[in-house]
C-alpha positions in Angstrom: -11.0 -1.9 11.8 -13.0 0.7 10.0 -14.7 -0.3 6.8 -13.2 1.3 3.7 -15.2 4.0 1.9 -15.7 2.8 -1.6 -17.0 6.0 -3.1 -20.0 8.2 -3.9 -21.7 5.4 -5.9 -21.8 2.9 -3.0 -22.9 5.7 -0.6 -25.9 6.5 -2.9 -26.8 2.8 -3.1 -26.7 2.5 0.7 -28.9 5.6 1.1 -31.4 4.4 -1.4 -31.7 1.0 0.2 -32.0 2.3 3.7 -34.6 4.8 2.6 -36.9 1.9 1.7 -35.8 -0.3 4.7 -35.1 -3.2 2.4 -34.4 -5.7 5.2 -36.0 -9.2 5.1 -36.4 -10.8 8.6 -38.0 -14.0 7.5 -37.3 -16.5 4.8 -35.8 -15.3 1.5 -34.2 -16.4 -1.7 -30.5 -17.0 -2.0 -28.6 -18.1 -5.1 -26.3 -21.1 -4.4 -24.8 -23.5 -6.9 -26.7 -21.8 -9.8 -30.1 -22.4 -8.2 -32.4 -20.3 -6.1 -33.7 -21.9 -3.0 -35.3 -20.8 0.3 -33.4 -20.6 3.5 -33.9 -18.9 6.9 -31.5 -17.0 9.1 -30.0 -15.1 6.1 -28.3 -11.8 5.4 -31.4 -9.6 4.9 -29.7 -7.1 2.8 -28.2 -9.5 0.3 -31.4 -11.5 0.1 -33.4 -8.3 -0.5 -31.2 -7.4 -3.4 -31.8 -10.9 -4.8 -35.6 -10.5 -4.5 -35.3 -7.1 -6.2 -33.5 -8.8 -9.1 -36.2 -11.4 -9.3 -39.0 -8.9 -9.3 -37.2 -6.8 -12.1 -36.6 -10.0 -14.1 -40.3 -11.1 -13.8 -41.5 -7.8 -15.2 -38.9 -7.8 -17.9 -39.6 -11.5 -19.0 -43.4 -11.0 -18.8 -44.1 -14.1 -16.6 -42.9 -16.0 -13.7 -42.2 -19.1 -15.9 -40.0 -17.1 -18.3 -38.1 -15.4 -15.5 -37.5 -18.8 -13.8 -36.0 -20.2 -17.0 -33.7 -17.2 -17.5 -32.4 -17.4 -13.8 -32.1 -21.3 -13.7 -34.8 -21.5 -11.0 -38.4 -22.5 -10.6 -41.7 -20.7 -11.1 -42.6 -21.2 -7.5 -39.3 -19.7 -6.3 -39.9 -16.7 -8.4 -43.4 -16.2 -7.1 -42.5 -16.6 -3.5 -39.7 -14.0 -3.9 -42.0 -11.4 -5.2 -44.6 -12.2 -2.5 -41.9 -11.7 0.2 -41.0 -8.4 -1.2 -44.6 -7.3 -1.2 -45.1 -8.6 2.3 -42.1 -6.7 3.6 -43.2 -3.5 1.8 -46.8 -4.0 2.8 -47.6 -3.0 -0.8 -48.9 -4.9 -3.8 -46.5 -4.5 -6.6 -48.3 -6.4 -9.3 -51.7 -7.9 -10.2 -51.5 -11.5 -11.3 -53.8 -13.4 -13.5 -53.5 -16.6 -15.4 -52.9 -14.6 -18.6 -50.9 -11.6 -17.7 -49.1 -9.6 -15.1 -49.8 -5.9 -14.5 -47.8 -3.5 -12.3 -49.7 -1.4 -9.8 -49.0 2.2 -9.5 -46.8 1.6 -6.5 -45.1 -1.2 -8.5 -44.3 1.1 -11.3 -42.6 3.6 -9.0 -40.9 0.9 -7.2 -39.5 -0.7 -10.4 -38.0 2.6 -11.5 -36.1 3.0 -8.2 -35.0 -0.7 -8.2 -33.6 -0.5 -11.7 -31.4 2.4 -10.7 -30.2 0.7 -7.5 -29.3 -2.5 -9.4 -27.6 -0.6 -12.1 -25.5 1.3 -9.5 -24.6 -2.0 -7.8 -23.6 -3.7 -11.1 -21.5 -0.7 -12.0 -19.8 -0.6 -8.6 -19.0 -4.4 -8.9 -17.6 -3.9 -12.3 -15.4 -1.1 -11.2 -14.1 -3.1 -8.3 -13.4 -6.1 -10.5 -11.5 -3.9 -13.0 -9.4 -2.5 -10.2 -8.4 -6.1 -9.3 -7.4 -6.8 -12.9 -6.1 -3.5 -14.4 -3.9 -1.0 -12.6 -5.9 2.1 -12.2 -6.9 4.7 -9.6 -4.8 6.2 -6.8 -1.9 4.3 -5.2 -1.1 5.6 -1.8 2.5 5.0 -0.8 4.5 5.4 2.4 8.2 5.5 2.7 10.9 6.6 5.1 12.2 10.0 3.9 15.7 8.9 2.7 14.5 5.7 1.0 11.7 7.6 -0.7 14.0 10.3 -2.1 16.6 8.0 -3.4 14.7 4.9 -4.5 11.0 5.5 -4.6 10.5 8.8 -6.4 12.8 7.7 -9.3 10.9 4.4 -9.4 7.6 6.0 -9.5 8.6 7.8 -12.7 9.4 4.5 -14.4 6.3 2.7 -13.0 4.0 5.4 -14.3 5.5 5.1 -17.8 4.3 1.5 -17.7 0.9 2.2 -15.9 -0.2 5.7 -16.8 -3.7 5.2 -15.4 -2.3 5.0 -11.8 -2.0 8.1 -9.9 0.4 8.3 -6.9 0.2 9.9 -3.4 3.5 9.5 -1.6 4.0 10.3 2.0 7.6 10.6 3.4 8.0 10.3 7.1 10.0 8.6 9.8 6.7 7.5 11.5 5.4 4.2 10.2 1.6 4.2 9.6 -0.8 1.6 10.6 -1.5 -0.1 7.2 -4.7 -1.7 8.5 -6.2 1.9 9.0 -6.2 2.3 5.3 -4.2 5.5 4.9 -1.5 3.8 2.8 -1.8 0.9 0.3 2.0 0.1 0.3 4.9 1.0 2.6 8.6 0.8 1.6 10.8 0.7 4.7 14.4 -0.1 5.7 14.9 -2.3 8.7 17.4 -4.9 10.0 14.6 -7.3 10.5 10.8 -7.3 10.7 8.9 -8.1 13.9 6.1 -10.7 13.7 3.3 -8.9 12.1 0.1 -9.7 10.2 1.3 -7.4 7.3 2.5 -9.0 4.1 6.2 -8.2 3.4 8.5 -8.6 0.3 12.2 -8.1 0.7 13.4 -5.8 -2.1 17.2 -5.8 -1.4 19.9 -5.2 1.2 22.0 -2.2 1.8 24.4 -0.8 4.4 25.9 2.4 5.8 29.3 4.0 5.7 31.4 6.6 7.6 31.7 9.9 5.9 33.3 13.3 6.4 33.9 16.4 4.4 37.3 16.9 2.7 37.7 20.1 4.8 37.2 18.2 8.1 39.8 15.6 7.1 42.3 18.3 6.1 41.7 20.0 9.5 41.4 17.1 11.8 42.9 14.2 9.9 41.3 10.8 9.1 41.1 8.0 11.7 43.2 4.9 10.8 41.3 2.5 13.2 37.8 2.5 14.7 39.2 3.3 18.1 40.5 6.6 16.7 36.9 7.8 16.3 37.0 8.7 20.0 39.2 11.6 19.2 36.8 13.1 16.5 33.5 14.9 16.5 30.9 12.3 15.6 27.4 13.0 14.2 24.6 10.5 14.7 21.4 9.5 12.9 18.5 8.6 15.1 16.3 5.9 13.2 13.8 3.2 14.2 16.2 0.5 13.1 19.4 1.4 15.0 20.5 3.1 18.2 22.0 6.5 17.7 24.9 6.3 20.1 26.1 2.9 19.2 28.1 2.1 16.0 28.9 -1.5 15.1 31.6 -1.6 12.4 32.2 -4.6 10.3 35.8 -4.8 8.9 38.7 -7.1 8.1 39.1 -8.2 11.7 35.4 -8.7 12.4 32.9 -6.7 14.2 33.6 -3.8 16.7 31.0 -2.0 18.6 31.7 1.6 19.8 29.8 3.8 22.1 29.6 7.3 20.5 29.4 10.7 22.2 27.5 12.8 19.6 28.0 16.5 19.0 25.0 16.6 16.7 22.1 14.2 16.2 19.4 14.3 13.5 16.7 12.0 12.4 16.8 12.2 8.6 19.8 11.0 6.6 19.8 13.9 4.1 20.0 16.4 7.0 22.9 14.5 8.5 24.6 14.6 5.0 24.3 18.4 5.2 26.0 18.5 8.6 28.8 16.4 7.4 29.3 18.5 4.2 29.5 21.5 6.5 32.5 20.0 8.3 30.8 19.4 11.6 32.3 15.9 11.9 32.2 12.3 11.0 28.8 10.6 10.6 27.3 7.4 9.5 25.2 7.6 6.3 23.2 4.9 4.6 24.7 4.3 1.2 21.8 5.7 -0.7 22.2 9.0 1.2 26.0 9.2 0.8 26.4 8.2 -2.8 25.7 11.5 -4.5 28.1 13.4 -2.1 30.8 10.8 -2.8 30.3 11.2 -6.5 30.5 15.0 -6.5 33.4 15.2 -4.0 31.5 16.9 -1.2 31.9 13.8 1.0 34.8 11.5 1.4 34.6 8.0 2.9 36.3 7.4 6.3 37.6 3.9 7.4 36.8 2.6 3.9 37.4 -1.1 4.8 34.4 -0.9 7.2 30.6 -0.9 6.8 27.8 -0.4 9.4 24.2 -1.1 9.8 23.3 -3.6 7.3 19.5 -3.1 6.6 16.9 -4.8 4.4 14.4 -2.8 2.2 10.8 -4.2 2.4 7.6 -3.6 0.7 4.7 -4.0 3.1 0.9 -4.1 2.6 -2.0 -5.1 4.7 -3.4 -8.3 3.3 -2.6 -11.0 0.7 -6.3 -11.5 -0.1 -7.7 -9.6 -3.0 -4.7 -7.4 -3.6 -5.6 -4.9 -6.3 -3.7 -4.6 -9.6 -2.0 -1.3 -8.8 -0.5 -2.6 -5.5 0.4 -5.9 -7.0 2.2 -4.4 -10.0 3.9 -1.8 -8.0 5.4 -4.4 -5.6 6.5 -6.6 -8.5 8.1 -3.6 -10.2 10.0 -2.7 -7.1 11.3 -6.3 -6.6 12.6 -6.2 -10.3 13.9 -2.7 -10.2 15.6 -2.0 -6.8 18.2 -4.8 -6.8 19.7 -3.2 -9.9 19.7 0.3 -8.4 21.4 -1.0 -5.2 24.1 -2.9 -7.2 24.7 0.3 -9.2 25.3 2.3 -6.0 27.6 -0.3 -4.8 29.6 -0.3 -7.9 29.9 3.4 -7.9 31.0 3.3 -4.2 33.8 1.0 -5.2 35.0 3.6 -7.7 34.6 6.8 -5.7 34.1 6.1 -2.1 37.5 5.6 -0.8 39.1 8.3 1.3 42.7 9.1 0.4 43.6 10.3 3.9 47.3 10.9 3.3 46.6 12.9 0.3 44.0 15.1 2.1 46.4 15.5 5.0 49.2 16.6 2.8 46.9 19.1 1.1 
């Protein structure tokens, strides 16, 4: 897995450190349990940064003893840290006497650069810590196209009203990204079930699909009374990762019935299928969230209204449970609270407008 790019500040820090080759290969000082102590076989970069902090603190405090007191360490540990730094650089940084410390010319130049490096590091750590505590920055989202248009885009508007410091980049596609590659922080997908995976998942709700046609199609061809009657109709299919396009499993009053479908038109996005249905091309299966607007405005009618198909769950997915930043955490929490109400609203609307009156349409 590629390491994430933190930003320009971290890049500048890395360049500055590498320019000086600040890697200690021998013993160095590490802070553990509030005390500085010697150890070998250490991470050279981190120990170099600790030695740089010691060197800076000694100069600011004016003596090794005062620096040791401020860092909860010993005078000997402070002295050894500076000596190691000088040995690694092969340069004397300060002249020592019993009464005073004096920087060499090399030490003065080095101190100036070190202070800038440490300030950049402290600033970067503060920014990262704030990102964990307060929602800010850019939240990169992924969603399947239909889910994103019906559920996610309206939710983004409400979320940003609560957290205006968060910017959003939303990618809509039928191709699931690899969350571990870092292109997306959160994915919202629909699936009947999730395969075993290392990603963290939160179920946001459950929905289903229904059979729809246009009023004109029903007037022309009639409405099926039973699932078996679909064999006499033009059927339009939706190809998705969750369900086979040419197999419809209907759940109704007498149980489940699976039909093999011969499709006249197949598409891979629900909104496109809705257009084909509205144009009178045939009967198709639409997710409730893609059908509800057409049912409401009368451009679609429900076929076999006692039956549902393709029950699916909506999930929020992200790569790791460890150190989830505030924008990701609050977005997922918002969806878990918000989406069940939206789904319930759609189902209530379906109960009011989604039943096909086949006899009335035939008579017309």
